[in-house]
C-alpha positions as CSV (number, residue, x, y, z in Angstrom):
1,X,-33.0,-21.1,2.4
2,X,-29.8,-20.0,0.9
3,X,-30.0,-17.3,-1.8
4,X,-26.7,-16.5,-4.2
5,X,-26.8,-13.2,-5.6
6,X,-24.4,-11.6,-7.9
7,X,-22.8,-14.8,-8.9
8,X,-21.8,-13.8,-12.2
9,X,-18.8,-14.8,-14.3
10,X,-18.4,-11.8,-16.2
11,X,-17.9,-10.0,-12.2
12,X,-14.7,-12.0,-12.3
13,X,-13.3,-10.3,-15.3
14,X,-12.4,-6.8,-15.6
15,X,-13.5,-5.2,-19.5
16,X,-11.6,-2.1,-18.8
17,X,-8.4,-1.4,-17.0
18,X,-10.2,1.6,-15.4
19,X,-12.5,-0.9,-13.6
20,X,-9.4,-1.6,-11.0
21,X,-10.4,1.3,-9.2
22,X,-14.1,0.2,-8.6
23,X,-14.7,-2.0,-5.7
24,X,-17.4,-4.6,-7.0
25,X,-19.5,-7.4,-5.4
26,X,-18.4,-10.7,-7.0
27,X,-20.4,-13.3,-4.5
28,X,-23.0,-12.4,-2.5
29,X,-24.6,-15.0,-0.1
30,X,-27.9,-14.1,1.8
31,X,-29.4,-16.8,4.5
32,X,-32.3,-16.5,7.3
33,X,-29.9,-17.1,10.0
34,X,-30.4,-15.1,13.4
35,X,-32.4,-12.9,11.8
36,X,-30.8,-12.1,8.8
37,X,-27.2,-13.0,7.7
38,X,-25.2,-11.8,4.5
39,X,-21.9,-12.5,3.3
40,X,-20.4,-10.6,0.3
41,X,-17.1,-11.3,-1.4
42,X,-15.6,-8.3,-3.3
43,X,-12.7,-8.0,-5.7
44,X,-11.1,-5.8,-2.9
45,X,-11.4,-8.9,-0.8
46,X,-10.3,-11.4,-3.5
47,X,-7.3,-9.4,-4.4
48,X,-6.4,-9.0,-0.5
49,X,-6.2,-12.7,0.0
50,X,-4.4,-13.2,-3.0
51,X,-1.7,-11.0,-2.0
52,X,-1.4,-12.7,1.4
53,X,-1.3,-15.8,-0.6
54,X,1.4,-14.6,-2.6
55,X,3.4,-13.2,0.2
56,X,3.5,-16.5,2.1
57,X,3.8,-18.8,-1.2
58,X,7.1,-16.8,-2.0
59,X,8.6,-16.7,1.6
60,X,8.1,-20.5,1.8
61,X,9.4,-20.9,-1.7
62,X,12.3,-18.8,-0.5
63,X,12.8,-20.9,2.5
64,X,16.4,-21.7,2.9
65,X,16.6,-24.1,5.8
66,X,16.7,-27.5,4.2
67,X,19.2,-26.4,1.4
68,X,22.8,-26.0,1.0
69,X,23.2,-23.3,-1.7
70,X,20.5,-20.5,-1.2
71,X,17.9,-20.1,-4.2
72,X,17.4,-16.9,-6.0
73,X,14.1,-16.3,-4.3
74,X,15.9,-16.8,-0.9
75,X,18.7,-14.2,-1.9
76,X,16.0,-11.7,-3.1
77,X,13.8,-12.1,0.1
78,X,17.1,-11.9,2.3
79,X,18.3,-8.9,0.4
80,X,14.8,-7.4,0.6
81,X,14.9,-8.4,4.5
82,X,18.2,-6.7,5.2
83,X,17.0,-3.4,3.4
84,X,13.9,-2.8,5.6
85,X,16.1,-4.0,8.7
86,X,18.3,-1.0,7.9
87,X,15.6,1.6,7.5
88,X,14.3,0.2,10.8
89,X,17.9,0.7,12.5
90,X,18.1,3.9,11.1
91,X,15.0,5.6,12.1
92,X,14.1,3.8,15.4
93,X,17.5,2.3,16.7
94,X,18.8,-1.1,17.0
95,X,17.2,-1.3,20.6
96,X,13.8,-1.0,18.9
97,X,14.0,-4.1,16.2
98,X,11.0,-5.4,18.1
99,X,9.0,-3.5,15.3
100,X,10.7,-4.8,12.4
101,X,8.5,-7.8,11.8
102,X,5.6,-5.3,11.6
103,X,7.5,-3.0,9.1
104,X,8.6,-5.9,6.8
105,X,5.1,-7.2,6.9
106,X,3.7,-3.9,6.2
107,X,6.1,-3.6,3.3
108,X,5.7,-6.8,1.7
109,X,1.8,-6.3,1.6
110,X,2.3,-2.8,0.0
111,X,4.6,-3.8,-2.4
112,X,3.0,-7.1,-3.7
113,X,-0.5,-5.0,-3.6
114,X,1.2,-2.4,-6.2
115,X,2.9,-4.9,-8.1
116,X,-0.4,-7.2,-8.5
117,X,-2.1,-4.1,-9.5
118,X,0.4,-3.6,-12.3
119,X,-1.2,-6.8,-14.3
120,X,-3.6,-5.8,-17.0
121,X,-7.0,-6.1,-16.0
122,X,-6.8,-6.8,-12.5
123,X,-7.7,-4.8,-9.5
124,X,-5.4,-2.7,-7.4
125,X,-5.9,-2.6,-3.9
126,X,-3.9,0.4,-3.3
127,X,-6.0,2.6,-5.5
128,X,-8.5,2.2,-3.1
129,X,-9.0,5.2,-0.7
130,X,-10.4,3.5,1.8
131,X,-7.5,0.9,2.4
132,X,-4.8,3.4,2.0
133,X,-6.4,5.9,4.3
134,X,-8.0,3.3,6.9
135,X,-4.4,1.7,6.9
136,X,-2.6,5.0,7.6
137,X,-5.4,6.1,10.2
138,X,-4.9,2.5,11.9
139,X,-1.3,3.1,12.1
140,X,-1.9,6.6,13.4
141,X,-4.0,5.5,16.3
142,X,-1.4,2.6,16.9
143,X,1.4,5.1,17.3
144,X,-0.6,7.6,19.4
145,X,-1.5,4.7,21.9
146,X,2.1,3.3,21.8
147,X,3.6,6.8,22.7
148,X,0.8,7.5,25.3
149,X,1.7,4.1,26.9
150,X,5.1,4.8,27.1
151,X,5.2,8.2,28.3
152,X,1.8,8.5,29.9
153,X,0.8,12.5,30.1
154,X,4.4,13.6,29.2
155,X,3.4,12.4,25.7
156,X,1.3,15.8,25.5
157,X,4.8,17.9,25.7
158,X,5.3,16.5,22.3
159,X,2.9,19.5,20.8
160,X,5.0,21.9,22.9
161,X,8.4,23.0,21.3
162,X,10.9,23.7,23.9
163,X,11.7,27.2,24.7
164,X,8.2,28.5,23.4
165,X,7.1,31.6,25.1
166,X,4.0,31.3,27.2
167,X,1.7,33.3,25.3
168,X,2.7,31.4,22.0
169,X,1.8,28.0,23.6
170,X,-2.0,28.0,22.7
171,X,-1.2,29.0,19.1
172,X,1.8,26.3,18.7
173,X,-0.1,23.7,20.3
174,X,-2.9,24.3,18.0
175,X,-0.5,24.1,14.9
176,X,1.3,21.0,16.1
177,X,-1.8,19.3,16.7
178,X,-3.1,19.7,13.1
179,X,0.4,18.9,11.9
180,X,0.1,15.6,13.9
181,X,-3.1,14.3,12.7
182,X,-2.5,15.4,8.9
183,X,0.1,12.5,8.9
184,X,-2.6,10.1,9.2
185,X,-4.4,11.6,6.0
186,X,-1.2,12.4,4.1
187,X,0.4,8.7,4.7
188,X,-2.7,7.2,3.0
189,X,-3.5,10.0,0.4
190,X,0.4,10.0,-0.6
191,X,0.2,6.1,-1.6
192,X,-2.9,6.4,-3.3
193,X,-2.6,9.5,-5.3
194,X,0.7,8.1,-6.6
195,X,-0.8,4.9,-7.5
196,X,-3.6,5.8,-9.1
197,X,-2.2,8.6,-11.1
198,X,0.4,6.0,-12.5
199,X,-2.2,3.7,-13.6
200,X,-4.9,6.5,-15.4
201,X,-1.7,7.6,-17.0
202,X,-0.9,4.1,-18.2
203,X,-4.7,3.8,-19.3
204,X,-4.6,6.7,-21.2
205,X,-1.4,6.1,-23.1
206,X,-2.5,2.3,-23.8
207,X,-5.6,3.6,-25.0
208,X,-4.1,5.9,-27.3
209,X,-1.5,3.7,-28.7
210,X,-4.0,0.8,-29.3
211,X,-6.1,3.4,-31.5
212,X,-2.6,3.9,-33.4
213,X,-1.7,0.6,-33.9
214,X,-5.4,0.0,-35.1
215,X,-4.6,2.4,-37.9
216,X,-2.7,2.3,-41.4
217,X,0.6,-0.1,-41.4
218,X,2.3,3.6,-41.9
219,X,1.0,5.2,-38.7
220,X,1.7,2.0,-36.9
221,X,5.3,1.9,-37.9
222,X,5.9,5.4,-36.5
223,X,3.8,4.5,-33.3
224,X,6.8,2.1,-32.3
225,X,8.4,5.5,-31.2
226,X,5.8,6.4,-28.4
227,X,5.3,2.7,-27.6
228,X,9.1,2.6,-26.7
229,X,8.4,5.7,-24.5
230,X,5.4,3.7,-23.2
231,X,7.3,0.7,-22.6
232,X,9.9,2.7,-20.3
233,X,6.6,4.3,-18.4
234,X,5.7,0.6,-17.6
235,X,9.2,0.2,-15.9
236,X,8.8,3.6,-14.1
237,X,5.5,2.4,-12.8
238,X,7.0,-0.9,-11.4
239,X,9.8,1.2,-9.7
240,X,7.2,3.5,-8.4
241,X,5.6,0.1,-6.8
242,X,9.0,-0.3,-4.7
243,X,9.5,3.4,-4.2
244,X,6.0,4.1,-2.5
245,X,6.5,1.0,-0.3
246,X,9.8,2.3,0.6
247,X,8.6,5.5,1.5
248,X,5.3,4.3,3.6
249,X,7.6,2.0,5.7
250,X,10.1,5.0,6.2
251,X,7.5,7.5,7.3
252,X,5.8,4.9,9.5
253,X,9.3,4.1,10.8
254,X,9.9,7.9,11.5
255,X,6.3,8.5,13.2
256,X,7.2,5.4,15.5
257,X,10.5,6.9,16.3
258,X,8.7,10.3,17.2
259,X,6.3,8.0,19.6
260,X,9.2,6.5,21.4
261,X,11.7,9.2,21.6
262,X,9.2,12.5,21.7
263,X,11.2,14.4,19.2
């Protein structure tokens, strides 16, 4: 017998902007199949699929193969692709453009997730610590496996700087190892902390401005001044969405270069 739980229309609506930081269950399906079978759809999963559909849809919309003149979407996507390609070429080199699809896909996912999170009362995927840190640790493990597959045991020479005295080798190896492992955490924490900080600031300011606009007419007139500053901060938050996507992909490209060239 199938059992649907947590199927409530109110679960699909966010009553407060701060709820975009909370992962909640939207639909839960329980069935006595092979003992016990449970499927739960959370807002994190829902917005992840929505981000995926937006990326695929915009790239289909920007497809210019059947048109003589490129559309605005096509020009925008081509410009974005060229920018990411330039990052890959500068960081990894022209000979390693095989990693370009991965870097471009990673950039699009983070960018669209950030932009979708800026929509009021939506869920921000990149404000989930498990997503950001999990993504960074996955990339860290993949980069390490890549380095081992290319250089074999010589990969461990990366942790011993050239010209190091023998007496300092144990200490420097420990320092380099901690620094190398810290990359995995710092990559995700940087993205997570910047997006959370921006969204929290927007929540505080929007609540404060709402209270001011709800007051007397004279106070509402004077509130237009801080509201203009708030509007500028909204534009800054949109810029942060692009900047953090570029920074994340730039660092991943740099880590790939270190794994390939061992420096």
